[in-house]
N, C-alpha and C positions, 0 to 999 in steps of 0.2 A: 157584230162588229163593235158596237158601242161597249158591250161587256168586255171584249178583249182589250180595248183601249183603257177601260177602267182598271182592269187587272194589271195591265202593264204599268199604268200610272202608280198604282199602289205598290207594286214591286219596286219600281224605281225610287219612290219616296222612302220605302223601308230600307233599301240597300244604301241610299245616300245617308239616311239618318243613323245607320249602324256604324258608319265610318266616323272616327274621331279625328279631328284636326290636331295632331300632336305639335305641328309647327316646329319641327326640329331643324329645318333648313336643308333637309335631305328628303326628297320624294321617296327614295327607296327605303330609308329608315322609317318614315311615316307609314309606308305600306306594310313593312315587316311588323311594325308595332300594332297595326290594325289586325293583322293575322294572329299575332300572339294574343291580343286582347280577345278576339272572337273565340279562339281555341280555349283560352282560360275560362271563358264564361260557360263553356260546355261542362266543365268539371272544375269549379273554383277550388274545391277542397284539395284535389290532387295538385293543382297549380300552386296553391298556398304552401302545401307540404314541401314540394320541390323547391320553391323559392327559399323557404325557411332553412332547409338543409344546405342548399348550394350557396347561400349568402350569409349563413350563421346569424340569422335574425329570427326572433320568436314569431310563431304563427299569430300570437296575440298582437304584435306590432303590425303585422300585415293586415289583420282584421281592423285595427285602429285606422290604418291608412285607407282602407276601403269604406268602413262604416262612418267613422267620425269626420274624416277629411273629405270623403267622397271621391277618392281616386278610383279610376278604372284600372282593371288588371294590367293593361299595357303601361299605364303610368306608374304603377307600383313596380313593375319589372324595370322600367327605365330609371326610376329613383334608385333602386338597388344597384343598377349598373353604374350610375353616376357616383354613388357612394364608393363602390369598389375602385373605379378608375381615378377618382379625384382624391381619394383617401380622406374625405370629409366624413363626419359622423352622419348617421341617418337623420338625426334630429336637425343638423345644420341644413341638409338638403331639403327636408320638409319645410323648414322655416323659409328658405329661398322659394320653394314652390308656392307656399301660401301667399307670400308677398308679391310674386311675379307671375302667377299662373296665367294671367291673361296676356302675357307677352310671349308665351310659347316655351316649349322645351329647349329649343336652341338657346334662348336667352338664359333659361335656368341652368343649363349645362355650363354656359359661359361664366355665369356668376359663381358656379362651383369650381371653376378653374379649368374647364375643358373647352378649349378654343376651337372654333370651326377650322377644319383642315389639319388639326394636330393629330399626332399618333393616337392619343386617347380618344379623339372623336372617331377616327377610323376603326379603332378597337370597339367602340360603342356600336358602330354600324355592323361590324363583322359579328359581334356577339348576338345582336338582334337577328341577323340573317341565320346564324347557326341555330338559335332558339326556335325560330320560325320553322326551319327545316325539320328539327327534331319533333316539334309538335305536330307537324303534318306527316310524320312517318318517313321522312326522307333523311338522307345523310347518316343512317344508322348502319350502313354496310350490309343491309339485308334487302336487296332488291328482289325483283321477280324473275331473276335469271335462273338458269338450270342449276339444280342441286348437284353437288359432286359426290 
C-alpha cells in the first residue's frame, strides 16, 4: 500500500510539473497550449519544420527562441500566432516576451495589441484548438468510421 501511494505521489508530481502556466486568461487556451507543448516535445524537429513553413519563419529563429531565450514549444507557437494576428514583427513580440514574461501570455498578447475578448483573441484560441486537434490526430477528416 505504501508503494502504491509513493507511485501515485510521483505520478501526480510529474504530471503537475509537466504543465506550464501560460497564464493567457483562458483556461481552455492554456490547456490547448499544454497539449501542443507536450506533442511538440515528442518530435521537436517536425514541430519546428511545420512552424517554419506555416509561419514563414526560419528554423534557425525557432531554435534561437528555444535555445537562447528558453521558450517552450507552446510558447514558440503562441509567439508566432501573436505575430500573425497582431501584425507585429517576431522581434517585437520577443522583446515584449522578454520584458513581461512573468506577467503571463495574456499580458504579452495585450501589449502586442490583442485585447482580451477581441476577435483576434478568439482567433488565437481557435487556432490553438485546431492545432491541438491536428497534433492529436483529430479534425483531419479521417475518423475510424466505415470505409466507402
